[in-house]
Structures are given as C-alpha cells and as structure tokens.
C-alpha positions as YAML, in Angstrom:
chain: A
units: angstrom
residues:
- id: 1
  name: MET
  ca: [-9.40, 12.28, 33.32]
- id: 2
  name: PRO
  ca: [-8.66, 15.93, 31.29]
- id: 3
  name: THR
  ca: [-10.91, 17.16, 29.00]
- id: 4
  name: ILE
  ca: [-8.98, 18.39, 25.78]
- id: 5
  name: GLY
  ca: [-10.17, 20.80, 23.00]
- id: 6
  name: VAL
  ca: [-10.42, 18.67, 19.62]
- id: 7
  name: THR
  ca: [-7.80, 21.25, 18.26]
- id: 8
  name: GLN
  ca: [-5.39, 20.28, 20.36]
- id: 9
  name: LEU
  ca: [-5.52, 16.43, 20.15]
- id: 10
  name: LYS
  ca: [-2.68, 14.55, 18.99]
- id: 11
  name: TYR
  ca: [-2.17, 11.57, 17.12]
- id: 12
  name: GLY
  ca: [-2.12, 8.10, 19.84]
- id: 13
  name: GLU
  ca: [-4.35, 9.50, 22.59]
- id: 14
  name: ARG
  ca: [-6.81, 7.33, 23.90]
- id: 15
  name: LEU
  ca: [-10.21, 8.44, 24.75]
- id: 16
  name: GLY
  ca: [-11.56, 8.10, 28.14]
- id: 17
  name: ASP
  ca: [-15.36, 8.42, 27.12]
- id: 18
  name: ASN
  ca: [-17.29, 7.65, 24.75]
- id: 19
  name: VAL
  ca: [-17.95, 10.81, 21.98]
- id: 20
  name: ILE
  ca: [-21.68, 11.44, 21.46]
- id: 21
  name: THR
  ca: [-22.99, 13.46, 18.90]
- id: 22
  name: LYS
  ca: [-25.55, 16.18, 19.01]
- id: 23
  name: MET
  ca: [-27.95, 13.73, 17.66]
- id: 24
  name: GLY
  ca: [-27.48, 11.77, 20.26]
- id: 25
  name: ASN
  ca: [-25.35, 8.53, 18.39]
- id: 26
  name: THR
  ca: [-22.16, 6.98, 19.83]
- id: 27
  name: LEU
  ca: [-19.36, 8.69, 17.22]
- id: 28
  name: PHE
  ca: [-16.42, 7.01, 19.13]
- id: 29
  name: ASN
  ca: [-16.38, 4.34, 21.90]
- id: 30
  name: LYS
  ca: [-14.18, 4.64, 24.94]
- id: 31
  name: GLY
  ca: [-10.53, 3.22, 24.89]
- id: 32
  name: LYS
  ca: [-10.47, 4.10, 21.11]
- id: 33
  name: VAL
  ca: [-6.96, 5.53, 20.15]
- id: 34
  name: LEU
  ca: [-7.06, 8.34, 17.73]
- id: 35
  name: ASN
  ca: [-5.62, 8.66, 14.50]
- id: 36
  name: GLU
  ca: [-5.22, 11.86, 12.21]
- id: 37
  name: ARG
  ca: [-8.87, 10.88, 10.14]
- id: 38
  name: ASP
  ca: [-10.44, 10.34, 13.53]
- id: 39
  name: ILE
  ca: [-9.59, 13.79, 14.54]
- id: 40
  name: GLU
  ca: [-10.94, 15.22, 11.50]
- id: 41
  name: ILE
  ca: [-13.91, 13.07, 11.91]
- id: 42
  name: LEU
  ca: [-14.45, 14.69, 15.33]
- id: 43
  name: LYS
  ca: [-13.88, 18.14, 13.73]
- id: 44
  name: ALA
  ca: [-16.55, 17.50, 11.40]
- id: 45
  name: PHE
  ca: [-19.08, 16.47, 13.38]
- id: 46
  name: LEU
  ca: [-18.41, 19.70, 15.60]
- id: 47
  name: ILE
  ca: [-17.27, 17.93, 18.69]
- id: 48
  name: SER
  ca: [-15.50, 20.88, 20.44]
- id: 49
  name: SER
  ca: [-13.55, 18.47, 23.58]
- id: 50
  name: VAL
  ca: [-13.49, 14.85, 24.38]
- id: 51
  name: PHE
  ca: [-12.00, 13.39, 27.71]
- id: 52
  name: ILE
  ca: [-9.05, 11.26, 27.27]
- id: 53
  name: ASP
  ca: [-6.78, 8.74, 29.64]
- id: 54
  name: SER
  ca: [-3.91, 10.50, 30.23]
- id: 55
  name: ARG
  ca: [-1.75, 13.18, 28.74]
- id: 56
  name: ASN
  ca: [2.24, 11.38, 29.99]
- id: 57
  name: GLY
  ca: [3.37, 11.93, 26.44]
- id: 58
  name: GLU
  ca: [3.80, 8.04, 26.34]
- id: 59
  name: GLU
  ca: [1.56, 6.63, 22.99]
- id: 60
  name: PRO
  ca: [-1.15, 4.15, 24.48]
- id: 61
  name: GLU
  ca: [-0.53, 0.44, 23.90]
- id: 62
  name: VAL
  ca: [-2.85, -0.53, 21.48]
- id: 63
  name: THR
  ca: [-5.03, -3.10, 22.72]
- id: 64
  name: SER
  ca: [-6.68, -6.20, 21.05]
- id: 65
  name: GLU
  ca: [-10.15, -4.67, 20.45]
- id: 66
  name: GLU
  ca: [-8.21, -1.76, 18.55]
- id: 67
  name: VAL
  ca: [-6.51, -4.31, 16.22]
- id: 68
  name: LYS
  ca: [-8.64, -6.17, 13.84]
- id: 69
  name: PRO
  ca: [-6.98, -9.13, 12.17]
- id: 70
  name: SER
  ca: [-9.85, -10.29, 10.40]
- id: 71
  name: GLU
  ca: [-9.52, -6.87, 8.66]
- id: 72
  name: THR
  ca: [-5.91, -6.93, 7.93]
- id: 73
  name: ALA
  ca: [-5.98, -10.66, 6.73]
- id: 74
  name: THR
  ca: [-8.48, -9.66, 4.08]
- id: 75
  name: VAL
  ca: [-6.99, -6.15, 2.89]
- id: 76
  name: GLN
  ca: [-3.16, -7.25, 2.67]
- id: 77
  name: PRO
  ca: [-3.33, -10.14, 0.65]
- id: 78
  name: PHE
  ca: [-5.48, -8.13, -2.12]
- id: 79
  name: GLN
  ca: [-2.83, -5.02, -1.85]
- id: 80
  name: ILE
  ca: [0.20, -7.77, -2.33]
- id: 81
  name: GLU
  ca: [-1.42, -9.08, -5.35]
- id: 82
  name: TYR
  ca: [-2.35, -5.70, -6.62]
- id: 83
  name: GLN
  ca: [1.00, -4.88, -6.14]
- id: 84
  name: ASN
  ca: [2.51, -8.13, -8.13]
- id: 85
  name: MET
  ca: [0.12, -7.61, -10.94]
- id: 86
  name: LEU
  ca: [1.54, -3.98, -11.44]
- id: 87
  name: ILE
  ca: [5.22, -5.12, -11.38]
- id: 88
  name: LEU
  ca: [3.84, -7.91, -13.93]
- id: 89
  name: LEU
  ca: [1.72, -5.40, -16.34]
- id: 90
  name: LYS
  ca: [4.90, -3.20, -16.43]
- id: 91
  name: ARG
  ca: [6.98, -6.00, -17.72]
- id: 92
  name: VAL
  ca: [4.12, -7.23, -20.13]
- id: 93
  name: TYR
  ca: [4.04, -3.72, -21.56]
- id: 94
  name: LEU
  ca: [7.88, -3.45, -22.14]
- id: 95
  name: LEU
  ca: [7.63, -6.92, -23.98]
- id: 96
  name: ALA
  ca: [4.69, -5.41, -26.27]
- id: 97
  name: ASN
  ca: [6.27, -2.39, -26.70]
- id: 98
  name: GLY
  ca: [9.29, -4.57, -28.08]
- id: 99
  name: GLY
  ca: [7.55, -6.68, -29.93]
- id: 100
  name: GLN
  ca: [8.05, -9.78, -28.15]
- id: 101
  name: PRO
  ca: [5.89, -12.70, -26.83]
- id: 102
  name: LEU
  ca: [3.46, -11.73, -23.73]
- id: 103
  name: PRO
  ca: [3.66, -14.06, -20.86]
- id: 104
  name: ILE
  ca: [-0.43, -14.95, -20.70]
- id: 105
  name: LEU
  ca: [0.22, -17.72, -18.37]
- id: 106
  name: ASP
  ca: [1.99, -15.60, -15.85]
- id: 107
  name: ILE
  ca: [-0.67, -12.83, -16.66]
- id: 108
  name: ARG
  ca: [-3.81, -15.43, -16.21]
- id: 109
  name: LEU
  ca: [-2.29, -16.73, -12.78]
- id: 110
  name: GLY
  ca: [-1.76, -13.33, -11.03]
- id: 111
  name: LEU
  ca: [-4.98, -12.08, -12.32]
- id: 112
  name: GLU
  ca: [-6.77, -15.31, -10.77]
- id: 113
  name: ALA
  ca: [-4.10, -14.84, -7.45]
- id: 114
  name: LEU
  ca: [-5.60, -11.42, -7.50]
- id: 115
  name: ILE
  ca: [-9.59, -11.76, -8.09]
- id: 116
  name: GLN
  ca: [-9.30, -14.46, -5.09]
- id: 117
  name: HIS
  ca: [-9.55, -11.45, -3.05]
- id: 118
  name: ILE
  ca: [-12.31, -9.79, -5.24]
- id: 119
  name: ASP
  ca: [-14.57, -8.97, -2.47]
- id: 120
  name: THR
  ca: [-12.31, -6.76, -0.76]
- id: 121
  name: TYR
  ca: [-12.35, -4.34, -4.11]
- id: 122
  name: LYS
  ca: [-15.04, -1.73, -3.94]
- id: 123
  name: VAL
  ca: [-15.26, 0.17, -6.79]
- id: 124
  name: LEU
  ca: [-16.10, 3.66, -5.74]
- id: 125
  name: THR
  ca: [-14.09, 3.85, -2.74]
- id: 126
  name: PHE
  ca: [-10.91, 1.67, -4.14]
- id: 127
  name: SER
  ca: [-7.57, 3.81, -4.57]
- id: 128
  name: PRO
  ca: [-3.99, 2.17, -4.89]
- id: 129
  name: LYS
  ca: [-1.02, 2.99, -2.69]
- id: 130
  name: ASN
  ca: [1.50, 4.73, -3.83]
- id: 131
  name: ARG
  ca: [0.27, 5.69, -6.95]
- id: 132
  name: SER
  ca: [1.99, 7.90, -9.53]
- id: 133
  name: LEU
  ca: [0.64, 9.86, -12.51]
- id: 134
  name: HIS
  ca: [3.32, 8.29, -14.60]
- id: 135
  name: ASP
  ca: [2.08, 4.82, -13.95]
- id: 136
  name: TYR
  ca: [-1.48, 5.79, -14.71]
- id: 137
  name: ILE
  ca: [-2.13, 3.06, -17.53]
- id: 138
  name: TYR
  ca: [-0.92, 0.17, -15.28]
- id: 139
  name: HIS
  ca: [-3.29, 1.21, -12.55]
- id: 140
  name: ASN
  ca: [-6.01, 2.13, -14.86]
- id: 141
  name: SER
  ca: [-5.58, -1.80, -16.75]
- id: 142
  name: ILE
  ca: [-5.90, -3.38, -13.02]
- id: 143
  name: MET
  ca: [-8.78, -1.44, -11.71]
- id: 144
  name: VAL
  ca: [-10.70, -1.74, -15.29]
- id: 145
  name: SER
  ca: [-10.13, -5.24, -15.23]
- id: 146
  name: LEU
  ca: [-11.27, -5.63, -11.57]
- id: 147
  name: THR
  ca: [-14.46, -3.78, -12.20]
- id: 148
  name: SER
  ca: [-15.03, -5.24, -15.62]
- id: 149
  name: TYR
  ca: [-15.06, -8.80, -13.90]
- id: 150
  name: SER
  ca: [-17.43, -7.18, -11.06]
- id: 151
  name: LEU
  ca: [-20.01, -5.83, -13.47]
- id: 152
  name: ALA
  ca: [-19.95, -8.98, -15.35]
- id: 153
  name: ARG
  ca: [-21.06, -10.83, -12.27]
- id: 154
  name: TRP
  ca: [-23.43, -8.10, -11.45]
- id: 155
  name: HIS
  ca: [-25.02, -8.45, -15.06]
- id: 156
  name: GLY
  ca: [-25.47, -12.26, -14.28]
- id: 157
  name: LEU
  ca: [-22.82, -13.63, -17.14]
- id: 158
  name: PRO
  ca: [-21.61, -17.21, -16.85]
- id: 159
  name: GLN
  ca: [-18.71, -18.28, -14.89]
- id: 160
  name: LYS
  ca: [-16.89, -19.23, -18.00]
- id: 161
  name: ASP
  ca: [-17.03, -15.87, -19.32]
- id: 162
  name: LEU
  ca: [-15.76, -14.27, -15.92]
- id: 163
  name: MET
  ca: [-11.87, -14.60, -16.18]
- id: 164
  name: GLN
  ca: [-11.58, -14.13, -19.74]
- id: 165
  name: ILE
  ca: [-13.60, -10.45, -19.30]
- id: 166
  name: ALA
  ca: [-10.88, -9.50, -16.28]
- id: 167
  name: LEU
  ca: [-8.41, -10.35, -19.02]
- id: 168
  name: ALA
  ca: [-10.18, -8.20, -21.51]
- id: 169
  name: GLY
  ca: [-10.22, -5.12, -18.97]
- id: 170
  name: LEU
  ca: [-6.50, -5.71, -18.03]
- id: 171
  name: LEU
  ca: [-5.53, -6.08, -21.47]
- id: 172
  name: HIS
  ca: [-7.77, -3.48, -23.19]
- id: 173
  name: ASP
  ca: [-5.16, -0.59, -23.37]
- id: 174
  name: ILE
  ca: [-2.01, -2.77, -24.36]
- id: 175
  name: GLY
  ca: [-1.88, -0.76, -27.80]
- id: 176
  name: THR
  ca: [-0.45, 2.33, -25.77]
- id: 177
  name: ALA
  ca: [2.53, 0.46, -25.06]
- id: 178
  name: LYS
  ca: [3.70, 1.38, -28.66]
- id: 179
  name: VAL
  ca: [2.11, 4.92, -28.38]
- id: 180
  name: ASP
  ca: [4.70, 8.12, -27.84]
- id: 181
  name: SER
  ca: [4.92, 8.53, -24.01]
- id: 182
  name: SER
  ca: [5.20, 12.03, -24.55]
- id: 183
  name: ILE
  ca: [1.43, 12.18, -26.06]
- id: 184
  name: LEU
  ca: [0.04, 10.25, -22.83]
- id: 185
  name: GLU
  ca: [1.68, 12.50, -20.87]
- id: 186
  name: LYS
  ca: [0.89, 15.81, -22.38]
- id: 187
  name: LYS
  ca: [-0.33, 17.91, -19.65]
- id: 188
  name: SER
  ca: [-2.37, 20.69, -22.49]
- id: 189
  name: ALA
  ca: [-5.02, 19.54, -25.35]
- id: 190
  name: LEU
  ca: [-3.86, 16.99, -27.89]
- id: 191
  name: THR
  ca: [-3.49, 18.16, -31.54]
- id: 192
  name: ALA
  ca: [-6.08, 16.67, -34.02]
- id: 193
  name: SER
  ca: [-2.80, 14.36, -35.25]
- id: 194
  name: GLU
  ca: [-1.75, 13.11, -31.74]
- id: 195
  name: MET
  ca: [-5.67, 12.56, -31.20]
- id: 196
  name: ASP
  ca: [-4.82, 10.21, -34.56]
- id: 197
  name: GLU
  ca: [-2.28, 8.74, -33.44]
- id: 198
  name: ILE
  ca: [-3.79, 7.88, -29.69]
- id: 199
  name: LYS
  ca: [-7.11, 6.18, -31.52]
- id: 200
  name: GLN
  ca: [-4.45, 3.87, -33.13]
- id: 201
  name: HIS
  ca: [-4.02, 1.99, -29.63]
- id: 202
  name: THR
  ca: [-6.98, 0.19, -30.56]
- id: 203
  name: LEU
  ca: [-5.60, -1.24, -33.93]
- id: 204
  name: ILE
  ca: [-2.60, -1.78, -32.44]
- id: 205
  name: GLY
  ca: [-3.89, -3.33, -29.25]
- id: 206
  name: TYR
  ca: [-6.07, -5.92, -31.36]
- id: 207
  name: ASN
  ca: [-2.75, -6.62, -33.53]
- id: 208
  name: ILE
  ca: [-0.62, -7.34, -30.58]
- id: 209
  name: LEU
  ca: [-3.32, -9.87, -29.00]
- id: 210
  name: LYS
  ca: [-4.94, -11.55, -32.21]
- id: 211
  name: ASN
  ca: [-2.37, -14.43, -32.79]
- id: 212
  name: ILE
  ca: [-2.31, -15.34, -29.07]
- id: 213
  name: SER
  ca: [-3.94, -18.47, -27.85]
- id: 214
  name: GLY
  ca: [-4.96, -18.64, -24.23]
- id: 215
  name: ILE
  ca: [-7.29, -15.52, -24.40]
- id: 216
  name: ASN
  ca: [-10.60, -15.59, -26.34]
- id: 217
  name: GLU
  ca: [-11.79, -13.95, -29.13]
- id: 218
  name: GLY
  ca: [-13.74, -11.63, -27.01]
- id: 219
  name: VAL
  ca: [-10.73, -10.30, -25.35]
- id: 220
  name: LYS
  ca: [-9.24, -9.57, -28.51]
- id: 221
  name: LEU
  ca: [-12.18, -7.55, -29.76]
- id: 222
  name: SER
  ca: [-12.21, -5.70, -26.26]
- id: 223
  name: SER
  ca: [-8.86, -4.12, -27.35]
- id: 224
  name: LEU
  ca: [-10.28, -3.49, -30.71]
- id: 225
  name: GLN
  ca: [-13.79, -2.25, -29.68]
- id: 226
  name: HIS
  ca: [-13.55, -0.52, -26.28]
- id: 227
  name: HIS
  ca: [-13.71, 3.01, -27.60]
- id: 228
  name: GLU
  ca: [-16.85, 1.94, -29.92]
- id: 229
  name: ARG
  ca: [-20.51, 3.24, -28.78]
- id: 230
  name: GLU
  ca: [-23.78, 2.14, -29.08]
- id: 231
  name: ASP
  ca: [-24.55, 4.69, -31.74]
- id: 232
  name: GLY
  ca: [-21.60, 4.10, -34.01]
- id: 233
  name: SER
  ca: [-20.16, 7.63, -32.77]
- id: 234
  name: GLY
  ca: [-16.91, 5.57, -31.44]
- id: 235
  name: TYR
  ca: [-13.50, 4.56, -32.67]
- id: 236
  name: PRO
  ca: [-11.96, 2.87, -34.72]
- id: 237
  name: LEU
  ca: [-14.76, 1.59, -36.96]
- id: 238
  name: GLY
  ca: [-17.90, 3.49, -36.02]
- id: 239
  name: VAL
  ca: [-19.57, 0.13, -35.20]
- id: 240
  name: LYS
  ca: [-22.94, 0.00, -33.17]
- id: 241
  name: GLY
  ca: [-25.06, -2.15, -30.98]
- id: 242
  name: ASP
  ca: [-25.02, -5.84, -31.58]
- id: 243
  name: LYS
  ca: [-21.38, -5.14, -33.71]
- id: 244
  name: ILE
  ca: [-19.91, -4.35, -30.47]
- id: 245
  name: HIS
  ca: [-19.09, -7.79, -28.49]
- id: 246
  name: MET
  ca: [-20.26, -7.64, -25.05]
- id: 247
  name: TYR
  ca: [-16.73, -8.02, -23.11]
- id: 248
  name: ALA
  ca: [-16.15, -4.89, -25.15]
- id: 249
  name: LYS
  ca: [-19.55, -3.15, -23.69]
- id: 250
  name: ILE
  ca: [-18.45, -3.97, -20.06]
- id: 251
  name: VAL
  ca: [-14.88, -2.87, -20.12]
- id: 252
  name: ALA
  ca: [-15.95, 0.75, -22.20]
- id: 253
  name: ILE
  ca: [-18.05, 1.07, -18.96]
- id: 254
  name: ALA
  ca: [-15.33, 0.21, -16.63]
- id: 255
  name: ASP
  ca: [-12.83, 2.53, -18.54]
- id: 256
  name: ILE
  ca: [-14.71, 5.66, -18.57]
- id: 257
  name: TYR
  ca: [-15.61, 5.41, -14.81]
- id: 258
  name: HIS
  ca: [-12.07, 4.99, -14.00]
- id: 259
  name: ALA
  ca: [-10.79, 7.45, -16.40]
- id: 260
  name: MET
  ca: [-13.14, 10.06, -14.84]
- id: 261
  name: THR
  ca: [-12.46, 9.55, -11.47]
- id: 262
  name: ASN
  ca: [-8.80, 8.93, -11.55]
- id: 263
  name: GLU
  ca: [-6.11, 12.17, -11.91]
- id: 264
  name: ARG
  ca: [-4.71, 12.25, -15.17]
- id: 265
  name: TYR
  ca: [-1.85, 15.03, -16.61]
- id: 266
  name: TYR
  ca: [-4.33, 16.93, -18.07]
- id: 267
  name: ARG
  ca: [-7.34, 17.22, -15.47]
- id: 268
  name: THR
  ca: [-8.12, 16.43, -12.07]
- id: 269
  name: ALA
  ca: [-10.48, 13.63, -10.71]
- id: 270
  name: LEU
  ca: [-14.24, 13.86, -10.49]
- id: 271
  name: SER
  ca: [-16.32, 12.50, -7.77]
- id: 272
  name: PRO
  ca: [-17.78, 8.88, -8.37]
- id: 273
  name: TYR
  ca: [-21.20, 9.81, -7.75]
- id: 274
  name: ILE
  ca: [-20.76, 12.50, -10.48]
- id: 275
  name: VAL
  ca: [-19.09, 10.23, -12.83]
- id: 276
  name: LEU
  ca: [-21.96, 7.83, -12.38]
- id: 277
  name: GLU
  ca: [-24.98, 10.20, -12.80]
- id: 278
  name: GLN
  ca: [-22.93, 11.40, -16.65]
- id: 279
  name: LEU
  ca: [-22.40, 7.53, -17.25]
- id: 280
  name: PHE
  ca: [-26.62, 7.42, -16.66]
- id: 281
  name: THR
  ca: [-26.71, 10.23, -19.03]
- id: 282
  name: GLU
  ca: [-24.89, 8.83, -21.48]
- id: 283
  name: SER
  ca: [-26.30, 5.33, -21.73]
- id: 284
  name: PHE
  ca: [-29.10, 6.56, -23.68]
- id: 285
  name: GLY
  ca: [-26.81, 5.78, -27.13]
- id: 286
  name: LYS
  ca: [-23.73, 5.82, -26.35]
- id: 287
  name: VAL
  ca: [-22.86, 2.75, -23.44]
- id: 288
  name: ASP
  ca: [-25.41, -0.04, -22.88]
- id: 289
  name: PRO
  ca: [-27.84, 1.37, -20.45]
- id: 290
  name: ALA
  ca: [-28.54, -2.20, -18.81]
- id: 291
  name: LEU
  ca: [-24.93, -2.57, -17.95]
- id: 292
  name: VAL
  ca: [-24.81, 1.10, -16.88]
- id: 293
  name: GLN
  ca: [-27.84, 0.41, -14.57]
- id: 294
  name: ALA
  ca: [-26.53, -2.70, -13.18]
- id: 295
  name: PHE
  ca: [-23.04, -0.89, -12.79]
- id: 296
  name: ILE
  ca: [-25.05, 1.81, -10.62]
- id: 297
  name: ASN
  ca: [-27.08, -0.02, -8.59]
- id: 298
  name: LYS
  ca: [-24.29, -2.43, -7.21]
- id: 299
  name: SER
  ca: [-21.58, -0.27, -6.60]
- id: 300
  name: THR
  ca: [-24.03, 2.27, -4.82]
- id: 301
  name: GLN
  ca: [-24.91, -0.16, -2.31]
- id: 302
  name: ILE
  ca: [-23.21, 1.32, 0.54]
- id: 303
  name: SER
  ca: [-24.80, 0.96, 3.70]
- id: 304
  name: ASN
  ca: [-26.43, 3.39, 6.23]
- id: 305
  name: GLY
  ca: [-23.69, 4.87, 8.82]
- id: 306
  name: THR
  ca: [-21.28, 5.72, 6.06]
- id: 307
  name: LEU
  ca: [-19.43, 8.69, 6.45]
- id: 308
  name: VAL
  ca: [-19.16, 10.61, 3.48]
- id: 309
  name: LYS
  ca: [-18.01, 14.14, 2.29]
- id: 310
  name: LEU
  ca: [-20.64, 16.29, 0.19]
- id: 311
  name: SER
  ca: [-19.56, 19.03, -2.25]
- id: 312
  name: ASP
  ca: [-19.74, 22.14, 0.04]
- id: 313
  name: ASN
  ca: [-16.88, 19.94, 1.96]
- id: 314
  name: ARG
  ca: [-19.66, 19.04, 4.73]
- id: 315
  name: VAL
  ca: [-19.03, 15.80, 6.08]
- id: 316
  name: GLY
  ca: [-22.39, 13.48, 7.15]
- id: 317
  name: GLU
  ca: [-23.45, 10.13, 7.18]
- id: 318
  name: ILE
  ca: [-25.69, 8.17, 5.22]
- id: 319
  name: ILE
  ca: [-29.00, 7.31, 6.73]
- id: 320
  name: PHE
  ca: [-31.24, 6.42, 3.72]
- id: 321
  name: SER
  ca: [-30.56, 5.02, 0.19]
- id: 322
  name: ASP
  ca: [-33.89, 5.47, -2.36]
- id: 323
  name: ARG
  ca: [-33.05, 2.92, -4.81]
- id: 324
  name: THR
  ca: [-34.86, 4.65, -7.48]
- id: 325
  name: ASN
  ca: [-32.44, 7.45, -7.04]
- id: 326
  name: PRO
  ca: [-28.97, 5.44, -6.22]
- id: 327
  name: THR
  ca: [-26.60, 8.59, -6.02]
- id: 328
  name: ARG
  ca: [-28.50, 10.54, -4.25]
- id: 329
  name: PRO
  ca: [-29.14, 8.99, -0.86]
- id: 330
  name: TRP
  ca: [-30.26, 11.19, 2.41]
- id: 331
  name: VAL
  ca: [-27.16, 12.29, 4.72]
- id: 332
  name: ASN
  ca: [-27.37, 13.45, 8.32]
- id: 333
  name: VAL
  ca: [-24.93, 16.59, 8.89]
- id: 334
  name: ASN
  ca: [-24.99, 17.45, 12.56]
- id: 335
  name: GLY
  ca: [-28.64, 16.93, 12.82]
- id: 336
  name: THR
  ca: [-29.47, 18.68, 9.54]
- id: 337
  name: ILE
  ca: [-31.13, 15.78, 6.55]
- id: 338
  name: VAL
  ca: [-29.72, 16.87, 3.45]
- id: 339
  name: ASN
  ca: [-31.91, 15.05, 0.91]
- id: 340
  name: LEU
  ca: [-29.63, 14.80, -2.51]
- id: 341
  name: THR
  ca: [-32.47, 13.38, -4.31]
- id: 342
  name: LEU
  ca: [-34.03, 17.70, -3.75]
- id: 343
  name: GLU
  ca: [-30.74, 19.11, -3.34]
- id: 344
  name: ARG
  ca: [-29.50, 19.15, -6.90]
- id: 345
  name: SER
  ca: [-26.52, 21.20, -6.52]
- id: 346
  name: LEU
  ca: [-24.80, 19.12, -3.87]
- id: 347
  name: PHE
  ca: [-23.12, 15.77, -4.44]
- id: 348
  name: ILE
  ca: [-21.11, 13.22, -2.83]
- id: 349
  name: GLN
  ca: [-17.29, 14.47, -3.50]
- id: 350
  name: ASP
  ca: [-16.24, 11.69, -1.51]
- id: 351
  name: VAL
  ca: [-16.58, 8.23, 0.41]
- id: 352
  name: ILE
  ca: [-14.54, 8.20, 3.96]
- id: 353
  name: GLY
  ca: [-16.06, 5.05, 5.50]
- id: 354
  name: HIS
  ca: [-17.66, 3.78, 8.63]
- id: 355
  name: ILE
  ca: [-17.13, 5.60, 11.70]
...
C-alpha cells in the first residue's frame, strides 16, 4: 500500500486508508475513489500524503458505495426539466419578439414538471450546467422563477399562489424580447438613452401579458413592477409600498439576488453571502424587509460540516451558525476557528458542499 504525496495524486486512485484531518476528523473514508475536487479538498486541509490501494495504471472499479443512485435519481430529473424549460423559454422569447401568442399551457406544464423537483434546488449553491453569457436572460428567468416560488413558500403564502408566483418569476423579463440585444449584451456602461430603452422592458412585458388568460393579474403586474421599490425610487411608474403587488415584491428580491450572483457582460459574479448582506441593507426602504428576512434565514440554513471557501481563498467547514447573523457562521480552517461575525473583512466566497 504505497504512500503518495497529494500533489502527485491522479484522478481515479482509491484511498487505502481513512484520511484524518489535524483536528482528528475523518475527511475521506478508506476505499473512496478520488476525483479532481477531492484532491483540491485534500490540499485545502493541508494533507501532505495519503495511502492508496495500488498504482498499476488501471482505473479502480467503482463500488456500489461510491455510486449513490438516490442522489442521481433526485438530481437528474431536475436537470432534465431545467434544460427542457430552457429550450421552451427560448422559443417563448422568439414568439414574444414576433408578436405571436405565447404557449401558456406549455409554459405552465413545463414549470410544473420542473417544480416537482424543487427540493433539489438550493438557492445559494445551484449553478446551471453549460451556461453561456448569451443565454443569461433565460437562465436568470428560470432561477428567479424557482427562487420566487421558494420565497413565497418560506413566507407562508397560500398554495394557490405558488404556481402563479413561479410564472411571474419566469415571465418577469419577457419585455426584453423586444429590446435590442446589442444593448442587453453591452460590456461597457449604458448611455442615458440606452438605459431608458432598457427600462421600457417593464411596460413592454406588461403589454405582452395583459390580455393572456391562464395567468392572473399578479403575474402581469410583476412584469411591470419588478423594478419598483418600496420608497418610490424604482421604475417605470415610481409607485411605492402597498401599490406594489406582493408577487412583484417577491420577484424583485429574487431578481436582485440572481442578477448580482451571476456573471454578466459588464461585471463578474458576487458572492451569494455578500449579496444577501447587501439585500439586508437594501431592505430598509427599498425592498420588503419581511420578505428579505425570510429569504436570508431560509436560504442560509446550511448544515454544519459544509465545506466553504472564504474570501482569502482558505477552505474550511462550517461548525456553527448563529441565526442572529445567518450570513456569518463560524468556520473551522485547519483547526483555526474563524468567527465571521467578528472578522468582518472576511466573507464566504463560495459554498463547495459536504466533504
């Protein structure tokens, strides 16, 4: 049973013994077949060498313990339905651009199929596969739909509203189908006239949806009002408070979150935890504070033992979450406890998952 330096490990090699951290915790169990991510985790925990079964050049046979059918069964259908929705949404936008009727029944059925697997969707960690910047608007719409549905459930809205809120999230940006793509994909700052044209997507979207049966008024108003703000500082009409439909308030929070945590043509993605903190700050006067509180509390309910990367690139595991500071848990980095509540200059850059 050879001992191999972690820097010399290759994908597919099988551990010949448990890997123990400096704190005495089991990082990986004997028999685990290593992949690229596993090797990065070993490096992050400063493991210098490990025992492996053999090194004969053959890829070890994967045992039943290493394949988890239950996980595959839950993840795969969600990904399939997500891709189906992506394809459908591209067709919907083409129809909207051409002034053709939207296939609302197809949209609803596709969304229902996707939401059947909503428990697989984790707001802070989900990332679409094979995503391109050119498809940003479609991915954003699907994620806003899923997040809006989740937030509505977390806030305790009636069951009858949930699918309509999901539709509101999915179609909130439908007006951009008629906005010049060169403006939407511009890499530099927009001019005042370009910004004015962008803002028109709210009015355009409402006009596309206003005469469609099968969706309620909240869905239609969400396309119009998702950029309105509680203090009246939003657009297009500058309405405030209770003049903004509840659906639009929910969609607005989901839209802000995903717009900031996903890469855009003109800027890079921000850490989900930083965005949540900014949302909390924004909630005073801009967006509904009760909805923001529900969003932060529920989305950050990540169990102890979750591996995260800090803003200084160190990797550690969450060992304690203070619910009064949900975005700033305690993180164990190679035996050093980093209390993010106190160390305000640091934040969680990325959630890697369970070790």
